[in-house]
N, C-alpha and C positions, 0 to 999 in steps of 0.2 A: 582144390582150395589155392586160391594164393595167401601166400604168407607174407605176413607183412613187415615191411622192411622200414626199420628209422634211422636216419643220418643225421650225424652232426656236420654241418659245414662253418666248421670253426675260423673262413674266411683269412683275413689279415692278421690271427690273433694266435698266439699260444708261443714261448719259445722251447726248446724241449724239457726245459726245467719245468715250465710249465705244465706242459703236456702230462710230463712221467705224475707231477703232484694228481693233476686231475684225472688218469684212470687210478692211484692209488686209492682216491677217497670211491670214483666211479665204481668201478670194478666189487668193489667191499658194499655199495650200493645196490648192482642191479643183482648181483650172486649168479646165478647160473638160470639163469631166464633166457628161454629157449626158445617160447610160444612166438617173436620176431624177431629180424633178424635186426642185428645192430651192426651200421657202420658207423668210424671214426674217419675224419676226413678232414686235416690237418693240414695245414701250409706245406709248404717240400720240404723246408728245413727242417720242420721235424716228423716228416714221414720214418727214417728209420729206426728214430726210438721209441716213435710208438709202437712200430715194427716189432721189433725186441722187445719193452715191455709188454707186449702181448702176449708174444712166445706161443703156448702152446694152450692160448683162451680158445677153446670153439666157438664160442658165443658174440665174439664180437670181431667181424671184419674190418681191413685198413680202406681205406679211399684217397684219393687226390683231387685238387680243386680243381686240375686242368691237364690238358696235354696239348704236344703240338701233334699235325698231321703226318709230320715228316718223321721217317726211321731214324736219321742222321742227317751229320751236315752242318754247317755255316749257317744257325741260323742261332745267334747271340741269343744266350738268356732262355733258350727255349728247353722241354723237358720232352725226352721222347718215350715211347710203351714199353719199348727194349728196358729203359731207365728204372722206369715204373714197376713194372713186373720183378727186378730184382731185389727191387726192396717191399717184396708180399703184397703188392697192392693187389686188392680184384675188383675193385670200380672206380671210374674216373669220371666225376661231373662234365658235363660240355653244354656250354649254351648258355650258362647262367645267368638271370637278368642283365648282373652286373658285367660281366663281356658284351654283352650284347652291347648298353647304354654305355659304358665307358672306354671297349675297346672297341667296338663296331663290329665284333664278331657278327658273321650271317647264314643264317640258315646253310647257305654250301658249304662256309667254313666250317660249320657243327657239323654236317653231313661226312666231310673228307674227315672228320677225326673219329666220328663213329666207326666209319670203317678202316679205320686205323688202328682200332681201340677193339676192334673184334678179330681181326686178324693177329693182335697179340694175345689172343683169350682173354683182354678185360674185359669190363661189364661196363657199357657207361651209363648215364642218369641225365637223360637228354630234359632240359628244362626250357619250357613251353610258358606262357603267360600275357595277360595283355596290359595295356597302360592304363591307368582310368580313365582319361581321353578316350580311347579305343570300346572301354566298355560302357560309358556316357552318351556315346557315340552307334552302340548296339553291334560293333563290330565284332563282340568277343568271338563266335563263334569264327568268322571269316578269320580271324587271326590266329586263330588256335590252330583251323584245320593247315592254313598255309606252311603253320611252323612245323607242320606233322608230314605235312608232304615233302618240306624240302627239307627239314634234317635227317627225316628218316629215310629216302629217297632210296631206295639199289640196294635193300634190309632186306635178306631172305626169310621166311618164316621162323627157321631157327634162330636168325640172330634176334629178330627183334622178339621173339620172347623171353630173350636174354638181355636185352635191352627195359631201363627203368625211364619212365615216363615222372618226370617231376613239373606237374603243375604249380606254380608259382604267379599269380595277379602281382605284378608289381606294383600294385600301388599299396598291396598289402604285406611290404617285404620291406622289416625296419621299420616300420613304422605305429609301429601298435595295434593297427587295424586287422583284424583277419575277414576272412569272407564268410559267412555264415555257412551251417554244414549244407543250408539245404543250395548258397552259390556254390558252392565249391562242389555238391552232389551232381549239380546238374552239370558247370563244364567239364568234370571227371564222368559224367555218363558221354557227354560230347565225344569226347576225347576218344573214350573205347569203340562209340560208331564209328568213325573215320579212324580209327586202325582195324577195324572190321570191313570198311572199304577197301583201305588199301595192300590188306592179307584177305583175312577171310574169319570167320565168328570164332573160330574153334583156336584160332592161334591169338586174336585180340581178348577170349575172354582168358587168357594163360598172363596177358601181362602184366603190370604191374604198377601202378597209376598213384605217386607219393602225393603230397598237398605240403605249399610249401607258402609259408605268408604269416611272420606273427604267431606262429605251433607257441602253445606257453600248457606247462601240465594242467592249468583251467581248463581250457578248451581239447586237450587231448582225446579225451571219447568221446564226448560230441562228433567228433569229427573223423575219427576212427569207428563209428559205430557206420558212418553212412554205409552203402555196398558198393560202391563203384574206385573206395578210397581206399587204398592199399599203404598206408603209409606217410610218415613226413619226412621232407628234408629241413633240416631246423638249424635256425641260423642264431641268431643274439641267445636264445635262452640256452643254446647247446654248449655254451662256455662256462657252466654252471655245474657239475658233475653232478650234487643231488638233484637240482631240477630237472635234469637231464634223465636220471634215471626215472626219476620219477613220471616223466613223458612216455619211458619205455615200456613201463608199469602200465600205465593207463593207456595205451594202445592195446594190450589184452584182448579187447573183448571180441564178440561170436559177430 
């Protein structure tokens, strides 16, 4: 049984004070919910405050939005895996569509970061997904397979199981448009089929695949009830502590 994982990607939002206020409200609302794994992914500047505030809270983990593939050195503006580990970060988002489209990150770059993350015992959340043009051109499966094979190349079966895949159709991110549960399930099933092809079925069956793209409290239950959808990578809706708590609670479906 794959435990669902619900992650809040705050992107370039939330100061330290705002993050602390969010957590005060969110933790009251979500209580001891442990049917799903919860991850808060703040900007780098708020990670230390979030880790400190969570303290001994067992049901909420801390993530980071990106990291360098390099261990250290003359890479101005970059953050290493060791730096994240020191702040009690457990997960790191790699290859988000905004990193790919705005900052030119390729599958090869994402792959190097994934290997570096595993080397540092961080769990990568590797993002993949097609644009609207690619979907309309019937290239969804080609795009997803290329991104999967490129981004995960060379990872062992153990590392693959410790990796989360986030399917985020680019056309649904921040647009208010959401893939229907059927569309999302179809893509997730194909992703799992491809994961089996690059490893084996047993390994693929253990890998969690999140959906990301205008996830809201209202559509969470229908999405999470699909057999191959194992959680959500939530953007805008994760900035509201009560709304995000509702998403978490609505994810507790069989």
